[in-house]
C-alpha positions as CSV (number, residue, x, y, z in Angstrom):
1,M,-19.7,-11.2,-9.0
2,R,-22.3,-13.2,-6.9
3,R,-22.3,-15.7,-4.3
4,V,-24.7,-17.9,-4.2
5,H,-25.7,-20.7,-1.5
6,E,-26.4,-24.2,-2.4
7,P,-27.1,-26.8,0.7
8,E,-25.7,-29.9,0.7
9,P,-28.0,-32.8,-0.7
10,A,-29.2,-35.0,2.1
11,G,-27.4,-38.1,2.2
12,G,-24.6,-37.8,0.3
13,R,-24.2,-38.3,-3.4
14,S,-23.3,-41.7,-5.5
15,V,-21.1,-41.9,-8.5
16,D,-23.5,-40.7,-11.0
17,E,-24.8,-37.8,-9.2
18,R,-23.3,-34.1,-10.2
19,D,-21.3,-32.3,-7.9
20,R,-22.4,-28.9,-5.4
21,N,-22.1,-27.0,-8.5
22,G,-23.9,-28.7,-11.1
23,S,-21.0,-30.4,-12.7
24,R,-20.3,-33.5,-13.2
25,Y,-16.5,-35.2,-12.1
26,I,-14.9,-37.5,-14.0
27,R,-11.6,-38.5,-12.3
28,A,-8.8,-41.0,-14.2
29,N,-7.3,-43.5,-12.8
30,R,-3.6,-45.0,-13.1
31,H,-4.4,-46.6,-16.5
32,G,-5.7,-43.5,-17.8
33,R,-9.7,-44.3,-17.9
34,R,-11.7,-42.0,-16.4
35,N,-14.5,-43.0,-13.9
36,P,-17.2,-40.7,-13.0
37,G,-17.5,-40.1,-8.9
38,P,-17.2,-37.8,-6.3
39,E,-13.2,-36.7,-5.0
40,H,-12.7,-34.8,-2.2
41,G,-9.2,-33.9,-1.2
42,A,-8.0,-33.5,2.9
43,R,-10.1,-30.5,4.4
44,G,-8.1,-27.4,4.9
45,C,-9.3,-26.8,8.4
46,D,-7.7,-30.3,9.0
47,R,-4.3,-29.5,7.8
48,G,-3.8,-25.7,8.6
49,R,-4.0,-26.1,12.3
50,D,-3.5,-22.7,12.7
51,T,-5.0,-20.9,9.8
52,P,-8.6,-20.9,9.0
53,R,-9.7,-22.6,5.6
54,C,-10.1,-20.1,3.0
55,H,-14.6,-20.1,2.5
56,T,-16.3,-18.2,-0.4
57,R,-16.7,-15.1,1.0
58,D,-12.8,-14.6,1.7
59,L,-12.3,-15.2,-2.3
60,A,-12.6,-13.4,-5.3
61,G,-11.8,-15.4,-8.5
62,S,-11.4,-15.0,-12.3
63,F,-11.5,-17.0,-15.4
64,T,-9.4,-16.4,-18.2
65,V,-7.9,-17.5,-21.0
66,V,-4.0,-17.8,-20.7
67,V,-2.4,-16.1,-23.6
68,G,0.5,-18.3,-26.2
69,S,-1.3,-21.6,-24.6
70,A,-3.5,-22.6,-27.7
71,G,-2.4,-25.3,-29.5
72,M,-3.2,-28.8,-30.7
73,G,-6.8,-27.7,-30.6
74,N,-6.7,-27.0,-27.4
75,I,-6.6,-23.6,-24.7
76,D,-6.0,-23.2,-21.2
77,Y,-8.0,-21.0,-18.9
78,A,-6.5,-19.7,-15.5
79,I,-8.9,-19.9,-12.8
80,T,-7.8,-18.0,-10.2
81,L,-8.9,-17.3,-6.5
82,T,-7.6,-14.3,-4.3
83,N,-7.9,-13.6,-0.7
84,I,-9.6,-10.7,0.1
85,A,-9.8,-11.2,3.4
86,P,-8.1,-9.3,6.3
87,H,-6.7,-12.3,7.8
88,P,-4.8,-15.7,5.8
89,C,-6.4,-18.5,5.2
90,T,-5.8,-22.1,3.3
91,L,-6.8,-23.3,0.5
92,Y,-6.4,-27.4,-0.8
93,G,-7.9,-29.2,-3.6
94,Y,-9.3,-28.9,-7.0
95,P,-11.4,-25.9,-8.1
96,G,-15.5,-26.6,-8.8
97,L,-16.8,-25.6,-12.2
98,L,-20.3,-25.0,-14.0
99,L,-20.3,-23.0,-17.2
100,L,-23.0,-20.5,-17.9
101,D,-24.2,-18.8,-21.0
102,M,-25.2,-15.4,-21.3
103,R,-28.5,-15.6,-19.6
104,S,-26.5,-17.3,-16.7
105,A,-28.0,-20.9,-17.2
106,P,-26.1,-24.1,-17.2
107,L,-24.1,-25.6,-20.0
108,P,-22.9,-29.0,-20.1
109,T,-20.0,-29.3,-17.8
110,N,-17.7,-32.3,-17.1
111,V,-14.7,-31.7,-15.5
112,L,-11.6,-33.9,-15.3
113,R,-9.2,-33.6,-12.8
114,I,-6.3,-34.3,-13.7
115,P,-4.4,-36.9,-11.3
116,D,-0.5,-35.7,-12.1
117,S,-1.6,-32.3,-10.4
118,A,-0.4,-32.6,-6.9
119,K,-2.5,-31.2,-4.3
120,R,-0.8,-29.1,-1.8
121,L,-1.5,-27.2,1.1
122,I,-1.8,-23.4,0.4
123,T,-1.7,-20.0,2.5
124,L,-3.0,-17.1,1.1
125,P,-2.2,-14.0,2.9
126,P,-4.3,-10.6,2.5
127,G,-4.3,-10.7,-1.4
128,G,-2.4,-13.5,-1.7
129,I,-3.3,-15.5,-5.3
130,A,-4.0,-18.8,-6.1
131,T,-4.5,-20.5,-9.6
132,A,-5.5,-23.7,-11.0
133,F,-5.5,-24.5,-14.9
134,G,-8.3,-25.3,-17.2
135,R,-7.7,-27.3,-20.9
136,F,-10.2,-27.5,-23.4
137,T,-10.9,-27.5,-26.5
138,P,-12.8,-24.6,-27.8
139,D,-13.1,-25.6,-31.4
140,V,-12.7,-29.8,-31.7
141,P,-16.2,-31.9,-31.7
142,G,-16.9,-34.8,-29.4
143,A,-19.4,-37.2,-28.7
144,G,-23.0,-34.7,-27.5
145,D,-21.7,-31.6,-29.8
146,N,-23.4,-29.9,-32.3
147,T,-21.9,-30.8,-35.7
148,T,-24.5,-29.1,-38.0
149,V,-22.7,-26.5,-39.7
150,P,-25.2,-23.8,-40.6
151,S,-25.7,-22.2,-43.8
152,T,-25.4,-18.8,-41.9
153,G,-23.4,-17.9,-39.3
154,A,-20.9,-18.9,-37.2
155,W,-20.5,-23.1,-35.8
156,A,-19.8,-24.0,-32.8
157,C,-19.8,-27.2,-30.9
158,Q,-21.8,-25.8,-28.2
159,P,-23.5,-22.9,-26.6
160,T,-21.0,-19.6,-25.6
161,A,-19.5,-20.2,-22.0
162,V,-20.5,-16.0,-20.8
163,Y,-19.6,-16.7,-17.6
164,T,-18.4,-19.7,-14.7
165,R,-19.5,-20.6,-11.3
166,I,-16.2,-21.1,-9.0
167,T,-16.8,-23.1,-6.1
168,P,-13.6,-23.0,-3.8
169,P,-12.3,-26.6,-2.3
170,D,-14.7,-27.9,0.3
171,E,-16.8,-25.4,-0.3
172,T,-21.0,-25.1,-1.0
173,T,-21.2,-21.7,-2.2
174,H,-19.5,-20.5,-5.1
175,L,-18.6,-17.4,-7.0
176,V,-19.8,-16.5,-10.6
177,V,-17.4,-15.0,-12.7
178,K,-16.9,-13.8,-16.3
179,V,-15.1,-16.0,-18.8
180,T,-12.7,-13.9,-20.4
181,P,-13.1,-14.1,-23.4
182,P,-16.4,-16.1,-23.6
183,T,-15.9,-19.5,-25.3
184,P,-17.6,-22.7,-26.3
185,V,-16.4,-26.1,-24.6
186,C,-16.5,-28.6,-27.0
187,Q,-16.7,-32.6,-25.9
188,S,-19.6,-32.0,-23.8
189,G,-18.3,-29.3,-21.8
190,L,-14.9,-31.3,-21.2
191,I,-12.6,-29.5,-19.1
192,Q,-9.4,-31.3,-17.4
193,V,-8.2,-29.0,-14.7
194,S,-5.5,-29.0,-12.3
195,A,-5.3,-28.6,-8.2
196,F,-4.3,-25.1,-6.9
197,A,-0.7,-24.1,-6.9
198,P,0.3,-20.8,-5.3
199,G,0.6,-17.5,-7.3
200,A,0.2,-17.8,-11.1
201,E,2.8,-19.6,-12.9
202,W,2.0,-21.7,-16.5
203,P,2.6,-24.0,-17.5
204,P,1.0,-25.3,-14.4
205,Q,3.4,-26.8,-12.4
206,P,3.6,-30.9,-11.4
């Protein structure tokens, strides 16, 4: 697992710019329409005055399929962060994601933050776990996908994601973890993600 520093772009971001981790965030409004643009949660350090925010160096991550979650063309992967620091720390908000191929080259990644997923301040003791869930389709093509069926070999809507970058809430550095198991993410890498919640409960709770 690697930690990589990416400095904050000067001058902030417009709604058409990509997030710090390279992925493009999409947020849904109350009418169900998706609006591209950044969305930041409240700072963990502001809400947890006595406990510091979890920094990337304090965390280990994973991106793993949820067994039994496949259905209606979709599947869920658990995005977990574990506190490996010797002290408690807090998380608040959503993960950042960027899919990578087997050579660690970026793949199309569009993250849709689920508005009904309630953000909450989580205090992680040493060894504590927080989990968000990413839902996507691995085999139903959409706009921007490959729809040509090859004469030999298996068809895939997008190149297979082998690794992913996970950026913790309010951080500018990320963890690089394996996608377990590797998978294509159709519809140009569209992943619906929930906010982090304590523990590893599935299905995700509102």
